[in-house]
C-alpha positions, 0 to 999 in steps of 0.5 A, a space after each residue: 850667091 842666090 839659093 833656092 829655098 826649100 818651102 816644103 810641100 804645098 799640097 796635103 797628101 791624106 794617106 801620109 799619116 805623118 803629114 797628117 799628124 803634123 798638120 793637125 798638131 800644128 793647127 790644134 784641130 781633130 781629125 774630123 775637123 781636118 777633114 771638114 777643111 779639106 773638104 771645104 778649101 781643098 788640099 792646099 795647105 795655104 788654103 786649109 790654114 786660112 780656112 781653119 783661121 777664119 773659122 777660130 775668129 767666128 767661133 765665140 770664146 767659151 764663157 770663163 765667167 761662171 753663172 751668177 747662181 753658182 758664185 757665192 755672195 760675198 759676206 761682209 765682215 764687221 769687226 766687233 767694237 772694243 770694250 
Protein backbone atom coordinates (compact mmCIF):
# COMPACT_ATOMS: atom_id res chain seq x y z
CA UNK A 1 0.00 0.00 0.00
CA UNK A 2 1.36 3.40 -0.93
CA UNK A 3 0.97 6.07 1.68
CA UNK A 4 1.84 9.64 1.24
CA UNK A 5 4.30 10.74 3.90
CA UNK A 6 3.86 14.04 5.65
CA UNK A 7 7.03 16.07 5.14
CA UNK A 8 6.01 18.99 7.35
CA UNK A 9 6.35 22.64 6.50
CA UNK A 10 8.94 23.60 3.91
CA UNK A 11 8.92 27.34 4.51
CA UNK A 12 9.64 29.14 7.75
CA UNK A 13 6.91 31.53 8.81
CA UNK A 14 8.66 34.18 10.91
CA UNK A 15 5.30 35.34 12.29
CA UNK A 16 4.71 31.92 13.89
CA UNK A 17 6.52 32.08 17.25
CA UNK A 18 6.27 28.32 17.86
CA UNK A 19 7.81 27.46 14.50
CA UNK A 20 10.63 29.97 15.01
CA UNK A 21 11.36 28.58 18.50
CA UNK A 22 11.47 25.00 17.19
CA UNK A 23 13.86 25.92 14.37
CA UNK A 24 16.09 27.90 16.74
CA UNK A 25 16.27 25.01 19.20
CA UNK A 26 16.98 22.47 16.48
CA UNK A 27 19.80 24.57 14.99
CA UNK A 28 21.01 25.84 18.41
CA UNK A 29 21.14 29.48 17.31
CA UNK A 30 19.90 32.83 18.62
CA UNK A 31 17.18 35.09 17.21
CA UNK A 32 19.76 37.36 15.58
CA UNK A 33 21.54 34.43 13.97
CA UNK A 34 18.25 33.06 12.63
CA UNK A 35 17.25 36.40 11.15
CA UNK A 36 20.69 36.67 9.52
CA UNK A 37 20.29 33.18 8.05
CA UNK A 38 16.83 34.03 6.70
CA UNK A 39 18.19 37.22 5.10
CA UNK A 40 20.99 35.24 3.46
CA UNK A 41 19.31 31.96 2.49
CA UNK A 42 15.61 32.84 2.31
CA UNK A 43 12.75 31.27 4.24
CA UNK A 44 13.19 27.69 2.99
CA UNK A 45 13.94 25.36 5.90
CA UNK A 46 16.35 23.29 3.81
CA UNK A 47 18.27 26.39 2.76
CA UNK A 48 18.39 27.71 6.33
CA UNK A 49 19.68 24.36 7.59
CA UNK A 50 22.31 24.18 4.84
CA UNK A 51 23.50 27.73 5.50
CA UNK A 52 23.67 27.11 9.27
CA UNK A 53 25.79 23.99 8.73
CA UNK A 54 28.16 25.80 6.39
CA UNK A 55 28.56 28.71 8.83
CA UNK A 56 29.24 26.29 11.66
CA UNK A 57 31.99 24.62 9.61
CA UNK A 58 33.58 27.95 8.74
CA UNK A 59 33.90 29.14 12.31
CA UNK A 60 36.94 27.97 14.20
CA UNK A 61 36.41 26.16 17.49
CA UNK A 62 37.33 28.06 20.62
CA UNK A 63 40.64 27.32 22.24
CA UNK A 64 40.17 25.01 25.19
CA UNK A 65 43.85 25.06 26.14
CA UNK A 66 44.70 27.87 28.56
CA UNK A 67 47.49 30.27 27.74
CA UNK A 68 51.03 29.39 28.85
CA UNK A 69 51.15 32.08 31.50
CA UNK A 70 48.02 30.69 33.16
CA UNK A 71 49.34 27.13 33.48
CA UNK A 72 51.51 26.55 36.54
CA UNK A 73 54.76 24.69 35.88
CA UNK A 74 54.94 21.19 37.29
CA UNK A 75 57.29 20.98 40.27
CA UNK A 76 59.27 17.79 40.41
CA UNK A 77 59.25 16.08 43.80
CA UNK A 78 62.54 14.41 44.67
CA UNK A 79 62.38 11.86 47.50
CA UNK A 80 64.85 12.28 50.34
CA UNK A 81 67.61 9.66 50.59
CA UNK A 82 67.27 7.04 53.32
CA UNK A 83 69.84 7.18 56.22
